[in-house]
mmCIF file of the C-alpha atoms, coordinates in Angstrom:
data_MODEL
# 
_entry.id   MODEL 
# 
loop_
_atom_site.group_PDB 
_atom_site.id 
_atom_site.type_symbol 
_atom_site.label_atom_id 
_atom_site.label_alt_id 
_atom_site.label_comp_id 
_atom_site.label_asym_id 
_atom_site.label_entity_id 
_atom_site.label_seq_id 
_atom_site.pdbx_PDB_ins_code 
_atom_site.Cartn_x 
_atom_site.Cartn_y 
_atom_site.Cartn_z 
_atom_site.occupancy 
_atom_site.B_iso_or_equiv 
_atom_site.pdbx_formal_charge 
_atom_site.auth_seq_id 
_atom_site.auth_comp_id 
_atom_site.auth_asym_id 
_atom_site.auth_atom_id 
_atom_site.pdbx_PDB_model_num 
ATOM 1   C CA . MET A 1 1   ? 155.164 193.816 132.197 1.00 0.00 ? 1   MET A CA 1 
ATOM 2   C CA . LYS A 1 2   ? 151.462 193.647 133.007 1.00 0.00 ? 2   LYS A CA 1 
ATOM 3   C CA . THR A 1 3   ? 150.155 194.321 136.477 1.00 0.00 ? 3   THR A CA 1 
ATOM 4   C CA . THR A 1 4   ? 148.120 191.572 138.108 1.00 0.00 ? 4   THR A CA 1 
ATOM 5   C CA . PRO A 1 5   ? 144.842 192.051 139.976 1.00 0.00 ? 5   PRO A CA 1 
ATOM 6   C CA . GLU A 1 6   ? 146.733 191.161 143.173 1.00 0.00 ? 6   GLU A CA 1 
ATOM 7   C CA . HIS A 1 7   ? 149.349 193.829 142.458 1.00 0.00 ? 7   HIS A CA 1 
ATOM 8   C CA . ASN A 1 8   ? 146.635 196.433 141.835 1.00 0.00 ? 8   ASN A CA 1 
ATOM 9   C CA . GLU A 1 9   ? 144.860 195.460 145.068 1.00 0.00 ? 9   GLU A CA 1 
ATOM 10  C CA . ARG A 1 10  ? 148.116 195.745 147.014 1.00 0.00 ? 10  ARG A CA 1 
ATOM 11  C CA . MET A 1 11  ? 148.680 199.235 145.588 1.00 0.00 ? 11  MET A CA 1 
ATOM 12  C CA . ALA A 1 12  ? 145.159 200.311 146.599 1.00 0.00 ? 12  ALA A CA 1 
ATOM 13  C CA . LYS A 1 13  ? 145.615 199.136 150.202 1.00 0.00 ? 13  LYS A CA 1 
ATOM 14  C CA . LEU A 1 14  ? 149.117 200.551 150.697 1.00 0.00 ? 14  LEU A CA 1 
ATOM 15  C CA . THR A 1 15  ? 149.074 203.678 152.841 1.00 0.00 ? 15  THR A CA 1 
ATOM 16  C CA . PHE A 1 16  ? 150.654 206.871 151.616 1.00 0.00 ? 16  PHE A CA 1 
ATOM 17  C CA . ALA A 1 17  ? 152.047 207.435 155.142 1.00 0.00 ? 17  ALA A CA 1 
ATOM 18  C CA . SER A 1 18  ? 154.015 204.177 154.931 1.00 0.00 ? 18  SER A CA 1 
ATOM 19  C CA . VAL A 1 19  ? 155.707 205.163 151.665 1.00 0.00 ? 19  VAL A CA 1 
ATOM 20  C CA . TYR A 1 20  ? 156.174 208.898 152.281 1.00 0.00 ? 20  TYR A CA 1 
ATOM 21  C CA . PRO A 1 21  ? 159.252 208.533 154.588 1.00 0.00 ? 21  PRO A CA 1 
ATOM 22  C CA . HIS A 1 22  ? 160.928 206.472 151.856 1.00 0.00 ? 22  HIS A CA 1 
ATOM 23  C CA . TYR A 1 23  ? 160.274 209.247 149.344 1.00 0.00 ? 23  TYR A CA 1 
ATOM 24  C CA . ILE A 1 24  ? 161.907 211.761 151.702 1.00 0.00 ? 24  ILE A CA 1 
ATOM 25  C CA . THR A 1 25  ? 164.921 209.518 152.314 1.00 0.00 ? 25  THR A CA 1 
ATOM 26  C CA . LYS A 1 26  ? 165.337 208.896 148.588 1.00 0.00 ? 26  LYS A CA 1 
ATOM 27  C CA . VAL A 1 27  ? 165.340 212.566 147.579 1.00 0.00 ? 27  VAL A CA 1 
ATOM 28  C CA . GLU A 1 28  ? 167.384 213.828 150.535 1.00 0.00 ? 28  GLU A CA 1 
ATOM 29  C CA . ARG A 1 29  ? 170.053 211.180 149.924 1.00 0.00 ? 29  ARG A CA 1 
ATOM 30  C CA . LYS A 1 30  ? 170.511 212.817 146.510 1.00 0.00 ? 30  LYS A CA 1 
ATOM 31  C CA . ASP A 1 31  ? 170.698 216.368 147.920 1.00 0.00 ? 31  ASP A CA 1 
ATOM 32  C CA . ARG A 1 32  ? 167.125 217.309 147.067 1.00 0.00 ? 32  ARG A CA 1 
ATOM 33  C CA . THR A 1 33  ? 164.769 218.737 149.681 1.00 0.00 ? 33  THR A CA 1 
ATOM 34  C CA . LYS A 1 34  ? 161.514 217.818 151.361 1.00 0.00 ? 34  LYS A CA 1 
ATOM 35  C CA . GLU A 1 35  ? 160.139 221.117 150.009 1.00 0.00 ? 35  GLU A CA 1 
ATOM 36  C CA . GLU A 1 36  ? 160.967 220.022 146.447 1.00 0.00 ? 36  GLU A CA 1 
ATOM 37  C CA . LEU A 1 37  ? 159.267 216.686 147.121 1.00 0.00 ? 37  LEU A CA 1 
ATOM 38  C CA . HIS A 1 38  ? 156.172 218.530 148.354 1.00 0.00 ? 38  HIS A CA 1 
ATOM 39  C CA . GLN A 1 39  ? 156.241 220.726 145.241 1.00 0.00 ? 39  GLN A CA 1 
ATOM 40  C CA . VAL A 1 40  ? 156.243 217.619 143.039 1.00 0.00 ? 40  VAL A CA 1 
ATOM 41  C CA . ILE A 1 41  ? 153.426 215.989 145.039 1.00 0.00 ? 41  ILE A CA 1 
ATOM 42  C CA . ALA A 1 42  ? 151.405 219.229 144.917 1.00 0.00 ? 42  ALA A CA 1 
ATOM 43  C CA . TRP A 1 43  ? 151.876 219.463 141.149 1.00 0.00 ? 43  TRP A CA 1 
ATOM 44  C CA . LEU A 1 44  ? 150.573 215.925 140.640 1.00 0.00 ? 44  LEU A CA 1 
ATOM 45  C CA . THR A 1 45  ? 147.775 215.878 143.221 1.00 0.00 ? 45  THR A CA 1 
ATOM 46  C CA . GLY A 1 46  ? 146.825 219.466 143.995 1.00 0.00 ? 46  GLY A CA 1 
ATOM 47  C CA . PHE A 1 47  ? 147.488 218.848 147.714 1.00 0.00 ? 47  PHE A CA 1 
ATOM 48  C CA . ASP A 1 48  ? 148.907 221.776 149.665 1.00 0.00 ? 48  ASP A CA 1 
ATOM 49  C CA . GLU A 1 49  ? 150.968 221.237 152.847 1.00 0.00 ? 49  GLU A CA 1 
ATOM 50  C CA . ASN A 1 50  ? 147.874 220.926 155.057 1.00 0.00 ? 50  ASN A CA 1 
ATOM 51  C CA . ALA A 1 51  ? 146.069 218.462 152.795 1.00 0.00 ? 51  ALA A CA 1 
ATOM 52  C CA . LEU A 1 52  ? 149.222 216.380 152.463 1.00 0.00 ? 52  LEU A CA 1 
ATOM 53  C CA . GLN A 1 53  ? 149.687 216.283 156.239 1.00 0.00 ? 53  GLN A CA 1 
ATOM 54  C CA . GLU A 1 54  ? 146.035 215.297 156.610 1.00 0.00 ? 54  GLU A CA 1 
ATOM 55  C CA . MET A 1 55  ? 146.579 212.322 154.267 1.00 0.00 ? 55  MET A CA 1 
ATOM 56  C CA . ILE A 1 56  ? 149.598 211.275 156.338 1.00 0.00 ? 56  ILE A CA 1 
ATOM 57  C CA . ASP A 1 57  ? 147.836 211.731 159.691 1.00 0.00 ? 57  ASP A CA 1 
ATOM 58  C CA . GLU A 1 58  ? 144.786 209.728 158.685 1.00 0.00 ? 58  GLU A CA 1 
ATOM 59  C CA . LYS A 1 59  ? 146.999 207.018 157.167 1.00 0.00 ? 59  LYS A CA 1 
ATOM 60  C CA . ALA A 1 60  ? 145.105 207.254 153.896 1.00 0.00 ? 60  ALA A CA 1 
ATOM 61  C CA . THR A 1 61  ? 145.460 204.372 151.485 1.00 0.00 ? 61  THR A CA 1 
ATOM 62  C CA . PHE A 1 62  ? 146.670 205.209 148.002 1.00 0.00 ? 62  PHE A CA 1 
ATOM 63  C CA . LYS A 1 63  ? 143.074 204.656 146.853 1.00 0.00 ? 63  LYS A CA 1 
ATOM 64  C CA . THR A 1 64  ? 141.799 207.348 149.243 1.00 0.00 ? 64  THR A CA 1 
ATOM 65  C CA . PHE A 1 65  ? 144.821 209.550 148.506 1.00 0.00 ? 65  PHE A CA 1 
ATOM 66  C CA . PHE A 1 66  ? 144.162 209.597 144.765 1.00 0.00 ? 66  PHE A CA 1 
ATOM 67  C CA . ASP A 1 67  ? 140.357 209.670 145.161 1.00 0.00 ? 67  ASP A CA 1 
ATOM 68  C CA . LYS A 1 68  ? 140.795 212.981 147.022 1.00 0.00 ? 68  LYS A CA 1 
ATOM 69  C CA . ALA A 1 69  ? 143.483 214.307 144.667 1.00 0.00 ? 69  ALA A CA 1 
ATOM 70  C CA . THR A 1 70  ? 142.887 216.554 141.686 1.00 0.00 ? 70  THR A CA 1 
ATOM 71  C CA . LEU A 1 71  ? 145.253 214.981 139.188 1.00 0.00 ? 71  LEU A CA 1 
ATOM 72  C CA . ASN A 1 72  ? 147.244 217.427 137.100 1.00 0.00 ? 72  ASN A CA 1 
ATOM 73  C CA . PRO A 1 73  ? 145.974 217.474 133.494 1.00 0.00 ? 73  PRO A CA 1 
ATOM 74  C CA . ASN A 1 74  ? 149.585 217.013 132.321 1.00 0.00 ? 74  ASN A CA 1 
ATOM 75  C CA . ALA A 1 75  ? 150.039 213.805 134.351 1.00 0.00 ? 75  ALA A CA 1 
ATOM 76  C CA . PRO A 1 76  ? 149.637 211.595 131.231 1.00 0.00 ? 76  PRO A CA 1 
ATOM 77  C CA . LYS A 1 77  ? 152.870 213.169 129.964 1.00 0.00 ? 77  LYS A CA 1 
ATOM 78  C CA . ILE A 1 78  ? 154.661 211.123 132.649 1.00 0.00 ? 78  ILE A CA 1 
ATOM 79  C CA . THR A 1 79  ? 156.005 208.156 130.716 1.00 0.00 ? 79  THR A CA 1 
ATOM 80  C CA . GLY A 1 80  ? 158.784 205.634 130.954 1.00 0.00 ? 80  GLY A CA 1 
ATOM 81  C CA . VAL A 1 81  ? 159.621 202.654 133.114 1.00 0.00 ? 81  VAL A CA 1 
ATOM 82  C CA . ILE A 1 82  ? 159.361 202.604 136.892 1.00 0.00 ? 82  ILE A CA 1 
ATOM 83  C CA . CYS A 1 83  ? 159.675 199.506 139.083 1.00 0.00 ? 83  CYS A CA 1 
ATOM 84  C CA . GLY A 1 84  ? 159.739 197.349 135.951 1.00 0.00 ? 84  GLY A CA 1 
ATOM 85  C CA . TYR A 1 85  ? 156.453 198.708 134.561 1.00 0.00 ? 85  TYR A CA 1 
ATOM 86  C CA . ARG A 1 86  ? 156.041 200.944 131.519 1.00 0.00 ? 86  ARG A CA 1 
ATOM 87  C CA . ILE A 1 87  ? 153.700 203.616 132.869 1.00 0.00 ? 87  ILE A CA 1 
ATOM 88  C CA . GLU A 1 88  ? 151.824 204.243 129.644 1.00 0.00 ? 88  GLU A CA 1 
ATOM 89  C CA . GLU A 1 89  ? 150.906 200.524 129.419 1.00 0.00 ? 89  GLU A CA 1 
ATOM 90  C CA . ILE A 1 90  ? 149.421 200.244 132.932 1.00 0.00 ? 90  ILE A CA 1 
ATOM 91  C CA . GLU A 1 91  ? 145.672 199.750 132.568 1.00 0.00 ? 91  GLU A CA 1 
ATOM 92  C CA . ASN A 1 92  ? 144.530 200.116 136.188 1.00 0.00 ? 92  ASN A CA 1 
ATOM 93  C CA . PRO A 1 93  ? 144.013 203.867 136.798 1.00 0.00 ? 93  PRO A CA 1 
ATOM 94  C CA . LEU A 1 94  ? 145.040 203.805 140.468 1.00 0.00 ? 94  LEU A CA 1 
ATOM 95  C CA . THR A 1 95  ? 148.188 201.778 139.842 1.00 0.00 ? 95  THR A CA 1 
ATOM 96  C CA . LYS A 1 96  ? 149.066 204.192 137.032 1.00 0.00 ? 96  LYS A CA 1 
ATOM 97  C CA . GLN A 1 97  ? 148.628 207.186 139.371 1.00 0.00 ? 97  GLN A CA 1 
ATOM 98  C CA . VAL A 1 98  ? 150.843 205.605 142.039 1.00 0.00 ? 98  VAL A CA 1 
ATOM 99  C CA . ARG A 1 99  ? 153.499 204.943 139.395 1.00 0.00 ? 99  ARG A CA 1 
ATOM 100 C CA . TYR A 1 100 ? 153.207 208.568 138.211 1.00 0.00 ? 100 TYR A CA 1 
ATOM 101 C CA . LEU A 1 101 ? 154.147 209.627 141.727 1.00 0.00 ? 101 LEU A CA 1 
ATOM 102 C CA . ASP A 1 102 ? 156.958 207.068 141.926 1.00 0.00 ? 102 ASP A CA 1 
ATOM 103 C CA . LYS A 1 103 ? 158.351 208.302 138.612 1.00 0.00 ? 103 LYS A CA 1 
ATOM 104 C CA . LEU A 1 104 ? 158.290 211.959 139.703 1.00 0.00 ? 104 LEU A CA 1 
ATOM 105 C CA . VAL A 1 105 ? 160.074 211.113 142.962 1.00 0.00 ? 105 VAL A CA 1 
ATOM 106 C CA . ASP A 1 106 ? 162.627 209.078 141.008 1.00 0.00 ? 106 ASP A CA 1 
ATOM 107 C CA . GLU A 1 107 ? 163.273 211.962 138.596 1.00 0.00 ? 107 GLU A CA 1 
ATOM 108 C CA . LEU A 1 108 ? 163.684 214.369 141.509 1.00 0.00 ? 108 LEU A CA 1 
ATOM 109 C CA . ALA A 1 109 ? 166.178 212.020 143.170 1.00 0.00 ? 109 ALA A CA 1 
ATOM 110 C CA . LYS A 1 110 ? 168.091 211.656 139.905 1.00 0.00 ? 110 LYS A CA 1 
ATOM 111 C CA . GLY A 1 111 ? 168.647 215.400 139.804 1.00 0.00 ? 111 GLY A CA 1 
ATOM 112 C CA . LYS A 1 112 ? 166.340 216.331 136.942 1.00 0.00 ? 112 LYS A CA 1 
ATOM 113 C CA . LYS A 1 113 ? 165.477 220.008 136.737 1.00 0.00 ? 113 LYS A CA 1 
ATOM 114 C CA . MET A 1 114 ? 162.158 220.930 138.303 1.00 0.00 ? 114 MET A CA 1 
ATOM 115 C CA . GLU A 1 115 ? 160.862 222.435 135.012 1.00 0.00 ? 115 GLU A CA 1 
ATOM 116 C CA . LYS A 1 116 ? 161.302 219.040 133.321 1.00 0.00 ? 116 LYS A CA 1 
ATOM 117 C CA . ILE A 1 117 ? 159.763 217.086 136.214 1.00 0.00 ? 117 ILE A CA 1 
ATOM 118 C CA . LEU A 1 118 ? 156.695 219.339 136.321 1.00 0.00 ? 118 LEU A CA 1 
ATOM 119 C CA . ARG A 1 119 ? 155.959 218.838 132.597 1.00 0.00 ? 119 ARG A CA 1 
ATOM 120 C CA . LYS A 1 120 ? 154.496 222.208 131.717 1.00 0.00 ? 120 LYS A CA 1 
# 
């Protein structure tokens, strides 16, 4: 499934703060913790607790969020299908980064071991 320019634009304008509570709900419903979620986000983006809270407080768009992030060099090892899209086939860099995050949250919620999620 190919992303459309409209889809990519929607991803860029979406705020991290609007999606973050859904991430928390998703992982906690599956007996994972907010701390584990933050560990996964920190691994992908380099954001510590303060930087993450800053992104939430300023209602940063995903474009701003990933512009300020230092993407983990192992992020391209995140593959598979998320939300109907095969990650490795997504051409738009920002959309790919958002789907990386979605995939990590999904793996956390599915009970995968942290060592596997953090692709060392």
